Structure formats: structure tokens, C-alpha cells
A tleap script that builds the chain and sets N, CA, C and O, in Angstrom:
source leaprc.protein.ff14SB
mol = sequence {
  NMET ARG ILE SER VAL ILE THR LEU ALA THR
  ALA ASP GLN ASP ARG ALA THR ARG PHE TYR
  GLU ALA TRP LEU ASP THR ARG GLY ARG SER
  ASP ARG SER GLY VAL THR TYR PHE PRO LEU
  GLU GLY ALA TRP LEU ALA LEU TYR PRO ARG
  ARG ASP LEU ALA ARG TYR CYS GLY VAL GLU
  ALA ASP GLY GLN GLY PHE GLU GLY VAL THR
  VAL SER VAL ASN LEU ASP SER ALA ALA ALA
  VAL ASP ALA THR THR ALA ARG ALA ARG ALA
  ALA GLY ALA THR VAL VAL ARG SER PRO GLY
  ALA ALA HIE TRP GLY GLY HIE ILE ALA TRP
  ILE ALA ASP ALA ASP GLY HIE LEU TRP GLU
  LEU VAL TYR ASN PRO LYS ALA SER HIE GLY
  PRO CASP
}
set mol.1.N position { -11.527 2.644 10.450 }
set mol.1.CA position { -10.775 2.844 10.189 }
set mol.1.C position { -11.095 3.031 8.756 }
set mol.1.O position { -12.118 2.528 8.292 }
set mol.2.N position { -10.261 3.743 8.007 }
set mol.2.CA position { -10.591 3.978 6.100 }
set mol.2.C position { -9.643 3.531 5.370 }
set mol.2.O position { -8.468 3.809 5.610 }
set mol.3.N position { -10.029 2.745 4.332 }
set mol.3.CA position { -9.545 2.377 3.266 }
set mol.3.C position { -9.334 3.774 2.765 }
set mol.3.O position { -10.239 4.602 2.668 }
set mol.4.N position { -7.485 4.079 2.307 }
set mol.4.CA position { -6.565 5.384 2.032 }
set mol.4.C position { -6.142 4.728 0.191 }
set mol.4.O position { -6.271 5.446 -0.800 }
set mol.5.N position { -5.737 3.523 0.150 }
set mol.5.CA position { -5.334 3.663 -0.963 }
set mol.5.C position { -5.274 2.077 -1.046 }
set mol.5.O position { -5.024 1.412 -0.041 }
set mol.6.N position { -5.600 1.287 -2.738 }
set mol.6.CA position { -6.017 0.182 -2.992 }
set mol.6.C position { -5.103 0.075 -4.147 }
set mol.6.O position { -5.588 0.407 -5.228 }
set mol.7.N position { -3.540 -0.431 -4.127 }
set mol.7.CA position { -2.185 -0.659 -4.783 }
set mol.7.C position { -2.446 -1.875 -5.244 }
set mol.7.O position { -2.794 -2.921 -4.695 }
set mol.8.N position { -2.126 -1.444 -6.806 }
set mol.8.CA position { -2.097 -2.688 -8.162 }
set mol.8.C position { -1.010 -3.376 -8.374 }
set mol.8.O position { -0.173 -2.501 -8.154 }
set mol.9.N position { -0.321 -4.467 -8.686 }
set mol.9.CA position { 0.721 -4.674 -8.845 }
set mol.9.C position { 1.042 -4.465 -10.382 }
set mol.9.O position { 0.074 -4.907 -11.001 }
set mol.10.N position { 1.983 -3.981 -11.240 }
set mol.10.CA position { 1.973 -4.180 -12.723 }
set mol.10.C position { 2.719 -4.965 -13.407 }
set mol.10.O position { 3.822 -4.973 -12.859 }
set mol.11.N position { 2.714 -5.730 -14.445 }
set mol.11.CA position { 3.663 -6.191 -14.801 }
set mol.11.C position { 4.838 -5.325 -15.987 }
set mol.11.O position { 5.967 -5.624 -16.376 }
set mol.12.N position { 3.777 -3.971 -16.332 }
set mol.12.CA position { 4.006 -3.455 -17.341 }
set mol.12.C position { 4.158 -1.296 -16.468 }
set mol.12.O position { 3.271 -0.471 -16.245 }
set mol.13.N position { 5.157 -1.255 -16.335 }
set mol.13.CA position { 4.040 0.357 -15.579 }
set mol.13.C position { 3.833 1.120 -16.456 }
set mol.13.O position { 2.852 1.860 -16.385 }
set mol.14.N position { 4.420 1.150 -17.194 }
set mol.14.CA position { 3.807 2.408 -18.696 }
set mol.14.C position { 2.491 1.935 -19.205 }
set mol.14.O position { 1.531 2.705 -19.167 }
set mol.15.N position { 2.371 0.734 -19.677 }
set mol.15.CA position { 1.123 0.147 -20.615 }
set mol.15.C position { 0.595 0.727 -19.199 }
set mol.15.O position { 0.714 1.948 -19.104 }
set mol.16.N position { 0.109 0.157 -18.237 }
set mol.16.CA position { -0.835 0.709 -16.977 }
set mol.16.C position { -1.355 1.556 -16.726 }
set mol.16.O position { -2.574 1.625 -16.573 }
set mol.17.N position { -0.313 2.714 -16.579 }
set mol.17.CA position { -0.622 3.987 -16.451 }
set mol.17.C position { -1.243 4.358 -18.055 }
set mol.17.O position { -2.355 4.826 -18.300 }
set mol.18.N position { -0.321 4.049 -18.900 }
set mol.18.CA position { -1.468 4.997 -20.004 }
set mol.18.C position { -2.512 4.318 -20.645 }
set mol.18.O position { -2.866 4.832 -21.706 }
set mol.19.N position { -3.224 3.098 -20.224 }
set mol.19.CA position { -4.843 2.290 -19.329 }
set mol.19.C position { -5.163 3.376 -18.399 }
set mol.19.O position { -5.911 4.291 -18.743 }
set mol.20.N position { -4.688 3.323 -17.367 }
set mol.20.CA position { -5.579 4.064 -16.248 }
set mol.20.C position { -5.475 5.294 -16.733 }
set mol.20.O position { -6.468 5.194 -17.454 }
set mol.21.N position { -4.976 6.721 -17.003 }
set mol.21.CA position { -5.217 7.639 -17.749 }
set mol.21.C position { -6.096 7.803 -18.384 }
set mol.21.O position { -7.000 8.459 -17.866 }
set mol.22.N position { -6.295 7.313 -19.792 }
set mol.22.CA position { -7.506 7.009 -20.529 }
set mol.22.C position { -8.585 6.625 -19.904 }
set mol.22.O position { -9.563 7.369 -19.971 }
set mol.23.N position { -8.686 5.236 -19.060 }
set mol.23.CA position { -9.720 5.635 -18.705 }
set mol.23.C position { -10.691 5.987 -17.736 }
set mol.23.O position { -11.921 5.951 -17.687 }
set mol.24.N position { -9.341 6.504 -16.618 }
set mol.24.CA position { -10.458 6.704 -15.795 }
set mol.24.C position { -10.094 8.779 -16.595 }
set mol.24.O position { -11.013 9.485 -16.179 }
set mol.25.N position { -9.295 9.451 -17.303 }
set mol.25.CA position { -9.364 10.892 -17.961 }
set mol.25.C position { -8.780 12.008 -17.188 }
set mol.25.O position { -9.044 13.198 -17.014 }
set mol.26.N position { -7.533 10.835 -16.634 }
set mol.26.CA position { -7.036 11.725 -15.834 }
set mol.26.C position { -5.544 11.476 -15.810 }
set mol.26.O position { -5.214 10.388 -16.281 }
set mol.27.N position { -4.672 12.171 -15.408 }
set mol.27.CA position { -3.319 12.466 -15.779 }
set mol.27.C position { -3.007 11.641 -13.940 }
set mol.27.O position { -3.691 11.852 -12.938 }
set mol.28.N position { -1.584 10.581 -14.072 }
set mol.28.CA position { -2.088 9.804 -13.055 }
set mol.28.C position { -0.598 10.873 -12.217 }
set mol.28.O position { -0.205 11.834 -12.878 }
set mol.29.N position { -0.174 10.702 -11.361 }
set mol.29.CA position { 0.757 11.351 -10.206 }
set mol.29.C position { 2.129 10.912 -9.889 }
set mol.29.O position { 2.027 10.744 -8.674 }
set mol.30.N position { 3.547 10.568 -10.245 }
set mol.30.CA position { 4.218 9.231 -10.177 }
set mol.30.C position { 4.995 10.158 -8.562 }
set mol.30.O position { 5.147 11.363 -8.365 }
set mol.31.N position { 5.304 9.054 -7.751 }
set mol.31.CA position { 6.501 9.707 -6.940 }
set mol.31.C position { 7.413 9.167 -7.079 }
set mol.31.O position { 7.491 8.485 -8.101 }
set mol.32.N position { 8.443 9.186 -6.237 }
set mol.32.CA position { 10.430 9.389 -6.406 }
set mol.32.C position { 10.471 7.881 -6.740 }
set mol.32.O position { 11.474 7.461 -7.317 }
set mol.33.N position { 9.541 7.090 -6.451 }
set mol.33.CA position { 9.763 5.477 -6.219 }
set mol.33.C position { 9.180 4.969 -7.332 }
set mol.33.O position { 9.456 3.813 -7.652 }
set mol.34.N position { 8.372 5.656 -8.031 }
set mol.34.CA position { 7.979 5.277 -10.189 }
set mol.34.C position { 6.719 4.285 -9.712 }
set mol.34.O position { 6.554 3.120 -10.074 }
set mol.35.N position { 5.860 5.074 -8.786 }
set mol.35.CA position { 4.205 4.419 -8.264 }
set mol.35.C position { 3.367 5.395 -8.940 }
set mol.35.O position { 3.929 6.483 -9.071 }
set mol.36.N position { 2.461 5.343 -9.300 }
set mol.36.CA position { 2.175 6.042 -9.703 }
set mol.36.C position { -0.072 6.386 -9.323 }
set mol.36.O position { -1.041 5.644 -9.479 }
set mol.37.N position { 0.088 8.104 -8.725 }
set mol.37.CA position { -0.979 7.190 -7.788 }
set mol.37.C position { -2.493 8.547 -8.596 }
set mol.37.O position { -2.496 9.744 -8.883 }
set mol.38.N position { -3.465 7.473 -8.650 }
set mol.38.CA position { -4.898 8.703 -9.231 }
set mol.38.C position { -6.225 8.468 -8.155 }
set mol.38.O position { -6.712 7.526 -7.530 }
set mol.39.N position { -6.500 9.973 -8.352 }
set mol.39.CA position { -7.615 10.390 -7.128 }
set mol.39.C position { -8.445 9.393 -7.615 }
set mol.39.O position { -8.234 8.636 -8.562 }
set mol.40.N position { -9.341 9.455 -6.934 }
set mol.40.CA position { -10.836 8.621 -6.698 }
set mol.40.C position { -11.491 9.106 -5.254 }
set mol.40.O position { -10.937 9.395 -4.194 }
set mol.41.N position { -12.752 9.085 -5.593 }
set mol.41.CA position { -13.914 9.708 -4.328 }
set mol.41.C position { -13.821 8.744 -3.113 }
set mol.41.O position { -14.331 7.699 -2.710 }
set mol.42.N position { -12.496 10.057 -2.596 }
set mol.42.CA position { -12.130 9.518 -0.451 }
set mol.42.C position { -11.154 8.343 -1.143 }
set mol.42.O position { -11.816 7.308 -1.067 }
set mol.43.N position { -10.371 8.164 -1.535 }
set mol.43.CA position { -9.359 7.478 -2.070 }
set mol.43.C position { -8.290 7.454 -2.826 }
set mol.43.O position { -7.965 8.534 -3.319 }
set mol.44.N position { -7.546 6.386 -3.097 }
set mol.44.CA position { -6.897 6.312 -3.860 }
set mol.44.C position { -6.261 4.823 -4.778 }
set mol.44.O position { -6.075 3.723 -4.257 }
set mol.45.N position { -6.007 5.183 -6.285 }
set mol.45.CA position { -5.657 3.957 -6.953 }
set mol.45.C position { -4.286 4.715 -7.328 }
set mol.45.O position { -3.994 5.889 -7.555 }
set mol.46.N position { -3.388 3.162 -7.275 }
set mol.46.CA position { -1.758 3.189 -6.610 }
set mol.46.C position { -1.402 2.028 -7.956 }
set mol.46.O position { -2.083 1.003 -7.974 }
set mol.47.N position { -0.450 2.205 -8.933 }
set mol.47.CA position { 0.167 1.280 -9.399 }
set mol.47.C position { 1.562 1.186 -9.402 }
set mol.47.O position { 2.153 2.251 -9.582 }
set mol.48.N position { 2.380 -0.036 -9.215 }
set mol.48.CA position { 3.811 -0.330 -8.457 }
set mol.48.C position { 3.389 -1.563 -9.188 }
set mol.48.O position { 2.539 -2.389 -9.521 }
set mol.49.N position { 5.376 -0.777 -9.196 }
set mol.49.CA position { 5.693 -2.004 -10.221 }
set mol.49.C position { 5.729 -3.531 -9.349 }
set mol.49.O position { 6.098 -3.771 -8.199 }
set mol.50.N position { 5.042 -4.652 -10.693 }
set mol.50.CA position { 5.387 -6.112 -9.617 }
set mol.50.C position { 6.619 -6.140 -7.935 }
set mol.50.O position { 6.481 -6.064 -6.714 }
set mol.51.N position { 7.436 -6.254 -8.668 }
set mol.51.CA position { 8.382 -7.181 -7.487 }
set mol.51.C position { 8.962 -5.464 -6.763 }
set mol.51.O position { 9.470 -5.616 -5.652 }
set mol.52.N position { 8.942 -4.414 -7.107 }
set mol.52.CA position { 9.083 -3.424 -6.293 }
set mol.52.C position { 8.181 -3.378 -5.262 }
set mol.52.O position { 8.685 -3.041 -4.191 }
set mol.53.N position { 6.605 -3.691 -5.245 }
set mol.53.CA position { 5.699 -3.787 -4.676 }
set mol.53.C position { 6.398 -5.666 -3.350 }
set mol.53.O position { 6.774 -5.982 -2.221 }
set mol.54.N position { 6.250 -5.930 -4.030 }
set mol.54.CA position { 6.393 -7.341 -3.030 }
set mol.54.C position { 7.826 -6.892 -2.109 }
set mol.54.O position { 7.890 -7.498 -1.040 }
set mol.55.N position { 8.596 -6.242 -2.286 }
set mol.55.CA position { 9.488 -6.014 -1.774 }
set mol.55.C position { 9.715 -5.062 -1.237 }
set mol.55.O position { 10.855 -4.970 -0.780 }
set mol.56.N position { 8.715 -3.848 -1.019 }
set mol.56.CA position { 7.829 -3.102 -0.050 }
set mol.56.C position { 7.301 -3.571 0.922 }
set mol.56.O position { 7.445 -3.211 2.091 }
set mol.57.N position { 6.335 -4.816 0.307 }
set mol.57.CA position { 5.834 -5.543 1.424 }
set mol.57.C position { 6.332 -6.187 1.788 }
set mol.57.O position { 5.679 -6.599 2.747 }
set mol.58.N position { 7.593 -6.926 1.692 }
set mol.58.CA position { 8.533 -8.559 2.632 }
set mol.58.C position { 8.194 -9.545 1.526 }
set mol.58.O position { 9.244 -10.069 1.154 }
set mol.59.N position { 7.452 -9.872 1.049 }
set mol.59.CA position { 7.114 -10.650 0.657 }
set mol.59.C position { 7.707 -10.845 -0.543 }
set mol.59.O position { 8.091 -9.872 -1.191 }
set mol.60.N position { 7.932 -12.699 -1.206 }
set mol.60.CA position { 8.306 -12.887 -2.655 }
set mol.60.C position { 7.207 -12.415 -4.097 }
set mol.60.O position { 6.101 -12.712 -4.548 }
set mol.61.N position { 8.054 -11.748 -4.319 }
set mol.61.CA position { 6.857 -11.426 -5.777 }
set mol.61.C position { 6.276 -12.622 -6.549 }
set mol.61.O position { 5.109 -12.448 -6.901 }
set mol.62.N position { 6.814 -13.758 -6.880 }
set mol.62.CA position { 6.306 -15.066 -7.313 }
set mol.62.C position { 5.901 -16.271 -6.213 }
set mol.62.O position { 5.799 -17.464 -6.500 }
set mol.63.N position { 5.690 -15.670 -4.870 }
set mol.63.CA position { 5.481 -16.349 -3.893 }
set mol.63.C position { 3.976 -16.923 -3.138 }
set mol.63.O position { 3.293 -16.008 -2.677 }
set mol.64.N position { 3.673 -17.674 -3.051 }
set mol.64.CA position { 1.998 -18.064 -2.776 }
set mol.64.C position { 1.525 -17.296 -2.014 }
set mol.64.O position { 1.836 -17.160 -0.831 }
set mol.65.N position { 0.567 -16.600 -2.730 }
set mol.65.CA position { -0.450 -15.556 -1.460 }
set mol.65.C position { -0.108 -13.930 -2.314 }
set mol.65.O position { -0.918 -13.027 -2.523 }
set mol.66.N position { 1.132 -13.974 -2.622 }
set mol.66.CA position { 1.284 -12.620 -3.497 }
set mol.66.C position { 0.484 -12.573 -4.983 }
set mol.66.O position { 0.813 -13.050 -6.069 }
set mol.67.N position { -0.731 -11.779 -4.566 }
set mol.67.CA position { -1.458 -11.609 -5.542 }
set mol.67.C position { -1.818 -10.437 -6.735 }
set mol.67.O position { -2.527 -10.277 -7.728 }
set mol.68.N position { -0.798 -9.736 -5.893 }
set mol.68.CA position { -0.046 -8.673 -6.267 }
set mol.68.C position { -0.884 -6.989 -6.045 }
set mol.68.O position { -0.421 -5.868 -6.256 }
set mol.69.N position { -2.558 -7.500 -5.436 }
set mol.69.CA position { -3.094 -6.318 -4.405 }
set mol.69.C position { -2.827 -5.893 -3.163 }
set mol.69.O position { -2.816 -6.654 -2.195 }
set mol.70.N position { -2.536 -4.342 -3.087 }
set mol.70.CA position { -3.161 -4.356 -1.494 }
set mol.70.C position { -3.602 -3.729 -1.076 }
set mol.70.O position { -3.229 -2.796 -1.787 }
set mol.71.N position { -4.311 -3.228 -0.283 }
set mol.71.CA position { -4.907 -2.411 0.563 }
set mol.71.C position { -4.044 -1.561 1.352 }
set mol.71.O position { -2.974 -2.105 1.626 }
set mol.72.N position { -4.214 -0.188 1.875 }
set mol.72.CA position { -3.361 0.976 3.167 }
set mol.72.C position { -4.647 1.371 3.311 }
set mol.72.O position { -5.656 1.472 2.612 }
set mol.73.N position { -4.262 1.588 4.577 }
set mol.73.CA position { -5.086 2.104 6.104 }
set mol.73.C position { -3.970 3.198 6.432 }
set mol.73.O position { -2.875 2.946 6.935 }
set mol.74.N position { -4.533 4.702 5.986 }
set mol.74.CA position { -4.085 5.802 6.945 }
set mol.74.C position { -4.589 6.020 8.221 }
set mol.74.O position { -5.740 6.190 8.625 }
set mol.75.N position { -3.437 5.979 8.816 }
set mol.75.CA position { -3.593 6.536 10.348 }
set mol.75.C position { -3.419 7.444 11.121 }
set mol.75.O position { -3.702 8.330 10.315 }
set mol.76.N position { -3.086 8.215 12.413 }
set mol.76.CA position { -3.294 9.271 12.440 }
set mol.76.C position { -1.316 9.306 13.257 }
set mol.76.O position { -0.467 10.187 13.392 }
set mol.77.N position { -1.381 8.125 13.524 }
set mol.77.CA position { 0.302 8.376 13.886 }
set mol.77.C position { 0.717 7.394 14.392 }
set mol.77.O position { -0.115 6.727 15.007 }
set mol.78.N position { 2.063 6.923 14.355 }
set mol.78.CA position { 3.285 5.983 14.244 }
set mol.78.C position { 2.182 5.111 15.610 }
set mol.78.O position { 1.897 3.914 15.584 }
set mol.79.N position { 1.787 5.989 16.559 }
set mol.79.CA position { 1.485 4.588 17.652 }
set mol.79.C position { -0.012 4.428 17.400 }
set mol.79.O position { -0.582 4.053 18.424 }
set mol.80.N position { -0.851 4.599 16.327 }
set mol.80.CA position { -2.001 3.806 16.148 }
set mol.80.C position { -1.791 3.417 14.489 }
set mol.80.O position { -2.735 3.547 13.710 }
set mol.81.N position { -0.447 2.923 14.038 }
set mol.81.CA position { 0.182 1.873 13.425 }
set mol.81.C position { 0.312 0.690 14.421 }
set mol.81.O position { -0.326 -0.334 14.174 }
set mol.82.N position { 1.176 0.761 15.649 }
set mol.82.CA position { 2.079 0.180 16.501 }
set mol.82.C position { 0.181 -0.985 16.992 }
set mol.82.O position { -0.064 -2.159 16.714 }
set mol.83.N position { -0.961 0.345 17.966 }
set mol.83.CA position { -1.387 -0.295 18.139 }
set mol.83.C position { -2.577 -1.029 16.957 }
set mol.83.O position { -3.489 -1.820 17.198 }
set mol.84.N position { -2.280 -0.603 16.037 }
set mol.84.CA position { -3.997 -1.277 15.140 }
set mol.84.C position { -3.392 -3.060 14.637 }
set mol.84.O position { -4.121 -4.039 14.482 }
set mol.85.N position { -1.585 -2.993 14.446 }
set mol.85.CA position { -0.863 -4.266 14.344 }
set mol.85.C position { -0.956 -4.866 15.372 }
set mol.85.O position { -0.582 -6.039 15.356 }
set mol.86.N position { -1.327 -4.462 16.264 }
set mol.86.CA position { -0.972 -5.693 17.755 }
set mol.86.C position { -2.713 -6.532 17.726 }
set mol.86.O position { -3.090 -7.682 17.952 }
set mol.87.N position { -3.362 -5.342 17.355 }
set mol.87.CA position { -5.184 -5.832 17.413 }
set mol.87.C position { -5.245 -6.867 16.534 }
set mol.87.O position { -5.737 -7.927 16.921 }
set mol.88.N position { -4.806 -6.752 15.339 }
set mol.88.CA position { -4.270 -7.341 13.562 }
set mol.88.C position { -3.998 -8.603 14.356 }
set mol.88.O position { -4.987 -9.302 14.580 }
set mol.89.N position { -3.155 -8.900 14.690 }
set mol.89.CA position { -1.938 -10.001 15.439 }
set mol.89.C position { -2.560 -11.048 16.435 }
set mol.89.O position { -2.413 -12.271 16.445 }
set mol.90.N position { -3.616 -9.881 17.634 }
set mol.90.CA position { -4.106 -10.502 18.418 }
set mol.90.C position { -5.438 -11.403 17.705 }
set mol.90.O position { -5.796 -12.437 18.267 }
set mol.91.N position { -6.165 -10.918 16.388 }
set mol.91.CA position { -7.179 -11.389 15.741 }
set mol.91.C position { -7.127 -12.604 14.490 }
set mol.91.O position { -7.987 -13.214 13.854 }
set mol.92.N position { -5.024 -12.583 14.530 }
set mol.92.CA position { -5.138 -13.741 14.044 }
set mol.92.C position { -4.523 -13.690 12.771 }
set mol.92.O position { -4.183 -14.642 12.069 }
set mol.93.N position { -4.368 -11.927 12.446 }
set mol.93.CA position { -3.156 -11.937 11.266 }
set mol.93.C position { -1.888 -12.490 11.376 }
set mol.93.O position { -1.504 -12.882 12.478 }
set mol.94.N position { -1.115 -12.589 10.299 }
set mol.94.CA position { 0.149 -12.164 10.338 }
set mol.94.C position { 0.915 -11.788 10.519 }
set mol.94.O position { 1.697 -12.699 10.245 }
set mol.95.N position { 1.577 -10.861 10.890 }
set mol.95.CA position { 2.819 -9.324 10.658 }
set mol.95.C position { 3.785 -10.316 9.683 }
set mol.95.O position { 4.265 -11.415 9.959 }
set mol.96.N position { 3.904 -9.417 8.279 }
set mol.96.CA position { 4.645 -10.147 7.642 }
set mol.96.C position { 5.609 -8.485 7.713 }
set mol.96.O position { 6.799 -8.666 7.452 }
set mol.97.N position { 5.336 -7.373 7.941 }
set mol.97.CA position { 6.502 -6.781 7.931 }
set mol.97.C position { 6.369 -5.761 9.272 }
set mol.97.O position { 5.510 -4.885 9.376 }
set mol.98.N position { 7.413 -6.071 10.278 }
set mol.98.CA position { 6.441 -5.507 12.233 }
set mol.98.C position { 6.720 -3.673 11.868 }
set mol.98.O position { 7.593 -3.322 11.075 }
set mol.99.N position { 5.958 -2.835 12.485 }
set mol.99.CA position { 5.897 -1.595 12.129 }
set mol.99.C position { 7.389 -1.251 12.719 }
set mol.99.O position { 8.211 -1.744 13.492 }
set mol.100.N position { 7.239 -0.157 11.920 }
set mol.100.CA position { 8.826 0.647 11.776 }
set mol.100.C position { 8.885 1.726 10.465 }
set mol.100.O position { 8.329 1.803 9.370 }
set mol.101.N position { 9.834 2.470 11.184 }
set mol.101.CA position { 10.405 3.294 9.601 }
set mol.101.C position { 9.950 2.794 8.473 }
set mol.101.O position { 9.596 1.624 8.334 }
set mol.102.N position { 9.930 4.020 7.244 }
set mol.102.CA position { 9.915 3.546 5.644 }
set mol.102.C position { 10.753 4.403 5.554 }
set mol.102.O position { 10.978 5.292 6.374 }
set mol.103.N position { 11.397 4.164 4.336 }
set mol.103.CA position { 12.571 4.304 3.895 }
set mol.103.C position { 11.986 6.113 3.516 }
set mol.103.O position { 12.730 7.072 3.724 }
set mol.104.N position { 10.384 6.279 2.880 }
set mol.104.CA position { 10.323 8.115 3.359 }
set mol.104.C position { 9.988 9.014 4.033 }
set mol.104.O position { 9.603 10.180 3.949 }
set mol.105.N position { 10.288 7.962 5.008 }
set mol.105.CA position { 9.787 8.510 6.252 }
set mol.105.C position { 8.428 8.838 7.387 }
set mol.105.O position { 8.206 9.435 8.440 }
set mol.106.N position { 7.778 8.049 6.419 }
set mol.106.CA position { 6.444 7.442 7.464 }
set mol.106.C position { 6.725 6.192 8.318 }
set mol.106.O position { 7.880 5.797 8.161 }
set mol.107.N position { 5.994 5.459 9.176 }
set mol.107.CA position { 5.882 4.224 9.693 }
set mol.107.C position { 4.798 3.622 9.454 }
set mol.107.O position { 3.688 4.150 9.508 }
set mol.108.N position { 5.076 2.230 9.110 }
set mol.108.CA position { 4.482 0.977 8.299 }
set mol.108.C position { 4.577 -0.336 9.141 }
set mol.108.O position { 5.481 -0.912 9.745 }
set mol.109.N position { 3.487 -0.518 8.958 }
set mol.109.CA position { 3.424 -1.663 9.256 }
set mol.109.C position { 2.616 -3.036 7.851 }
set mol.109.O position { 1.868 -2.395 7.113 }
set mol.110.N position { 2.643 -4.383 7.489 }
set mol.110.CA position { 2.388 -4.918 6.753 }
set mol.110.C position { 1.404 -6.151 7.419 }
set mol.110.O position { 2.104 -7.145 7.615 }
set mol.111.N position { 0.676 -6.262 7.625 }
set mol.111.CA position { -0.185 -7.856 7.464 }
set mol.111.C position { -1.097 -8.656 6.446 }
set mol.111.O position { -1.608 -8.295 5.385 }
set mol.112.N position { -1.132 -9.932 7.161 }
set mol.112.CA position { -1.601 -10.535 5.858 }
set mol.112.C position { -3.186 -10.831 6.744 }
set mol.112.O position { -3.026 -10.829 7.965 }
set mol.113.N position { -4.622 -11.072 6.288 }
set mol.113.CA position { -5.608 -11.989 7.028 }
set mol.113.C position { -5.479 -13.739 6.798 }
set mol.113.O position { -4.700 -14.431 6.143 }
set mol.114.N position { -6.829 -14.099 7.816 }
set mol.114.CA position { -5.914 -15.832 7.496 }
set mol.114.C position { -6.030 -15.589 5.634 }
set mol.114.O position { -5.158 -16.370 5.254 }
set mol.115.N position { -6.434 -15.152 4.770 }
set mol.115.CA position { -6.467 -15.416 3.536 }
set mol.115.C position { -5.160 -15.172 2.728 }
set mol.115.O position { -5.062 -15.708 1.624 }
set mol.116.N position { -4.192 -14.429 3.185 }
set mol.116.CA position { -3.265 -14.043 2.924 }
set mol.116.C position { -3.109 -12.563 2.298 }
set mol.116.O position { -2.039 -11.967 2.176 }
set mol.117.N position { -4.483 -12.049 1.894 }
set mol.117.CA position { -4.616 -10.428 1.759 }
set mol.117.C position { -3.610 -10.066 2.721 }
set mol.117.O position { -3.431 -10.527 3.848 }
set mol.118.N position { -2.678 -8.741 1.806 }
set mol.118.CA position { -1.528 -7.992 2.646 }
set mol.118.C position { -2.819 -6.224 2.744 }
set mol.118.O position { -3.460 -5.529 1.955 }
set mol.119.N position { -2.521 -6.287 4.315 }
set mol.119.CA position { -2.857 -5.132 4.468 }
set mol.119.C position { -1.853 -4.040 4.800 }
set mol.119.O position { -1.213 -4.277 5.825 }
set mol.120.N position { -1.606 -3.082 4.278 }
set mol.120.CA position { -0.683 -1.647 4.828 }
set mol.120.C position { -1.040 -1.103 5.892 }
set mol.120.O position { -2.170 -0.631 5.764 }
set mol.121.N position { -0.472 -0.895 7.203 }
set mol.121.CA position { -0.735 -0.080 8.114 }
set mol.121.C position { -0.214 0.862 7.980 }
set mol.121.O position { 0.968 0.591 8.191 }
set mol.122.N position { -0.328 2.257 7.668 }
set mol.122.CA position { 0.883 3.243 7.510 }
set mol.122.C position { -0.086 4.701 8.454 }
set mol.122.O position { -1.201 5.142 8.733 }
set mol.123.N position { 1.630 4.939 8.621 }
set mol.123.CA position { 1.189 6.968 9.305 }
set mol.123.C position { 2.395 7.837 8.581 }
set mol.123.O position { 3.619 7.865 8.710 }
set mol.124.N position { 1.426 8.541 7.746 }
set mol.124.CA position { 2.312 9.591 7.138 }
set mol.124.C position { 2.537 11.166 6.664 }
set mol.124.O position { 2.238 11.886 5.710 }
set mol.125.N position { 3.600 11.293 8.541 }
set mol.125.CA position { 4.062 12.166 8.894 }
set mol.125.C position { 3.358 13.996 7.824 }
set mol.125.O position { 2.997 15.108 8.210 }
set mol.126.N position { 3.509 13.296 6.388 }
set mol.126.CA position { 4.058 14.589 5.826 }
set mol.126.C position { 2.833 14.927 5.026 }
set mol.126.O position { 2.826 15.897 4.269 }
set mol.127.N position { 1.665 14.037 5.207 }
set mol.127.CA position { 0.140 14.487 4.814 }
set mol.127.C position { -0.765 13.223 5.582 }
set mol.127.O position { -0.706 12.111 6.106 }
set mol.128.N position { -1.692 14.426 5.169 }
set mol.128.CA position { -2.873 13.260 6.021 }
set mol.128.C position { -4.318 12.901 5.325 }
set mol.128.O position { -5.203 12.237 5.867 }
set mol.129.N position { -4.383 13.578 3.779 }
set mol.129.CA position { -5.276 12.945 2.532 }
set mol.129.C position { -4.635 11.920 1.786 }
set mol.129.O position { -5.457 11.046 1.509 }
set mol.130.N position { -3.184 11.606 1.228 }
set mol.130.CA position { -3.300 10.478 0.729 }
set mol.130.C position { -1.385 10.824 0.251 }
set mol.130.O position { -0.452 11.560 0.573 }
set mol.131.N position { -1.685 9.827 -0.599 }
set mol.131.CA position { 0.040 9.465 -0.274 }
set mol.131.C position { 0.583 10.641 -1.011 }
set mol.131.O position { -0.232 11.299 -1.658 }
set mol.132.N position { 1.991 11.054 -1.013 }
set mol.132.CA position { 2.918 12.311 -1.302 }
set mol.132.C position { 4.313 11.397 -1.579 }
set mol.132.O position { 5.373 11.956 -1.859 }
savepdb mol mol.pdb
quit
């Protein structure tokens, strides 16, 4: 598996976007849901409003274990998301959101490792090189 996106929850999306634009010396690219993406070498950095990110993950924004950082892995198919989720469950992960359709047209699942770190397993039929 290759890590494709590291997502940071933001308290103030505009402030965070300005900071990363200045620091990375590049403009962020926002999508329809208000997430801002920055290209990195071999991956993407995403900024996501905290409450919206928690809702997307299927957890409470102020709940124990939601630290506001998630890791995404892009997979080649919906079946690969299902299989990777099953392997994670067999290894002891908690399935936070079972594999299924995403509102934007992809197929996703969310798992938490033994320490509660959240991983998104995702198939995006529209793009194979990063967020859309």
C-alpha cells in the first residue's frame, strides 16, 4: 500500500490554508466539500474542517481517539477496499465505517488501528493520481 493523502483537521480553514500556501509556496486546490489539497512529492496534504472530517470518518469531533489527523490509502478497486478492510479487521483493527459508496462517487471504508489512528481505504474511480 502507498500512502496517498495525509489529512489534517482544521479549526479555521482559511487560516490553515493561508499558512500552508505561504509555507509550501503554492496555492491550495479546494474541492466542492471545502477540503483544500496541496501536492507533495508522491502524496497530497489535505486540510479539512474538523467537524466535517469527523462526520466523514464516522466519529465524534470531540470524541476520544479523534486527534484530527488521518491517513488515506488509494486502492485500485472497490473490491480492493473491501479486501483490505477485511484484512485489517482480521489483524485486529476496528472498522469505523464499513466499506461502501461515498457521496462523491467513490468507495471507502474507515478503520482504526489498536491505538485509534484513523485510516481511510479508498477507491476513486475518477482519478488514480490523487484527490479529485
